[in-house]
N, C-alpha and C positions, 0 to 999 in steps of 0.2 A: 297433412295428407292422407285418407286414410288406410287402411289398408285394401280396398277395391280397386281404388285408384293408383296405388302401387304395385299391384300383379296389374293391373291392366299396361301400365305405362312400362312395365317390364318384359310383359308378353308381347307388346306390341313394337319393343327394342330388340327382343332376342330374334320373331319374326324378320325385320329390317336384316339384319347380322346377317340373320341364314340366308334370306334371299339376297342377299350381297356379294356371301361367299359361295352360295349354289350360280351366280349369274357369273362369277369369277372365273368358274369352272364351266361355264357353256353348259351348263344344266336347266337352266330357265334363261328367258328372257321379256324384257320389259313386266310386266301386269303380272302376279302372283298369279296364277289362273285357280277357281275358287270355286266352292259348289255351296248352297246353303244343304241339299241332300247330303250331301258328303261328313259335312259339320252335325248334321245331325244325328248320322249315324255315331259318331263321334260319345254325342252326351248318352247314344245307350249303348255299349259298347265299355265306354271308360272306366266305371266303376271297377268292373271284372280285370281290365286291362291293367289297372293303376293296383290292385292288390297284389297282382300277380310281379309287377316293377319293381314292386317296394321294396319287396324281399330281393331284390339284385344289388340293391343302391348299394350298398358298402361295398358287398365284394367283386361286381361288376357296375361300373357305375354309367357306363357310355351304354352297355345292353340299355339297361334300363329303361333309358329315354331314347333310343335308337328304335326299338323295337316300335314304340307310337312312328314311326315315320314308315316302317314297310306296313304297320297294317291301313296308314291312311291310304298306301298305295295300290294295297289288294282291295279298299273302297272304292277308291276315283275309278280301278280299273273295272271294278263292276256296276260300276255307276254306267261307261260308256257299254260296256257289254250287254249284263242282265242288272239293271236295278231292279227290279220285283223280286227277285232271290239273293241280291246282297242286300236291299233295305231291310231284310227279314231275316240275317244271317245270324246265326249265335256266334259268338266270342271264340268259344272252342275251336271250331270250324276252320279259324284263324290257326291252330296248332300243329305243327308238324306230332311225326311220328315219335319225337323225342317230347313231346308238349310245347311250354312255354320259350325252350331250350334254344330248340330251330325251330323256330317260329317264321326268321326270317329267310330258310333256307325253301321250306314248304311255300310261304308267302310270292318269293321269286320264281322258282320254280313250276310248283304245281298250277298255282291262280294265276303266276302273268306270262308263262309261258318260255321263260328263258332259260335257257341251259345255264346249270351252273359251275360251269367250265367254260362260257364263255366272256367275249370281250364284255359283251354289254355289262353281265351279272358280276364283274368286278369292278365298273365303271360306278354301277348302280351301290354295293357293296362301301365304294372307297369315298363316296357323295354322302352315303349315310355316316359313316363312320368319321369324317369329317366335321359334318354340322352336329353329331352327338360330343364329340371333343368339344368344339366351342361353346355346346351348350352347357354345358361341365363346367367348364372355364368359365359361362355368364354364371352361374349362377353360385360357384365359390366366389365369384368378387363380390353377392350380394354382402356375405358375412355373416349370412343368417343361422343363428342357434342350431346345428344339426338336430335332427328328430322332434323340432319344435314344430306345432300349429303351423307357425308363418312358412319352414320348412317344407311342411307337406304340400300347403300351397301352391309354393313354385315349384317344387316338383311336380304339379297339376298344370301348371301354366304352361312348364316346357314340355312336356309331354303333351299336351294339346297342340302346340306351335310345332313339334315334331312330326306330330299326324298330318296336320296341316300340310310344312313341308315334302310330306313323302306325297300325299294328294298331289301336290304340286308338281312335284318330278312327273309323275305318272301320266297326269293331264296332258303336261307337255308334251311327254315322249309320244301319247297319242295325239298328237298334234292338234291341241286347244294351246290357243294363243288370246289371251284376255286384251281386249283394247277398247280404250275410251271410245264412250259410243255417245256421236254426235246425230243429230234430230236431222232428217230431210228437211230441207229448208229453209232450217234454222240460219239468221244472217249471223254471218261469221265477226267475233267482238275485234 
């Protein structure tokens, strides 16, 4: 198995486990809501996010991946409300007053419009924390040499998975549901 296949399998397995966790807490139903538009923004913003997040890994490992989920929420929210502005958004516009440190609060309160002391904000925080803890546990389970190129690539894939989970959680909160498509007039098999 080459590295790409290994990383693809890691990311897919992580997404399945994160989806199961979110479903077990009734934060997701059925198929993961997603959008290629939202994924494309990750490709644009990821280098700056990863530069910030990698500095947090040693002291704040859950934060290092959790903030990617909040970023996914912000982009999914913008996809629903003002895609043109969101698609051209600069990474640093996701920062809170203290920069990267309070990105989570800025996104929840200022971008999603959820009061930080509300039950909904606490539910989001709890779900993202649980997902981040599971992600860090699964990264550690891989037993990859710390600070190696492979450790970096696993971190990148884990961050992207968390971004996708955050986007899915927000899309679901906004009422989007993904369902298998049937074609009118198609014969049942």
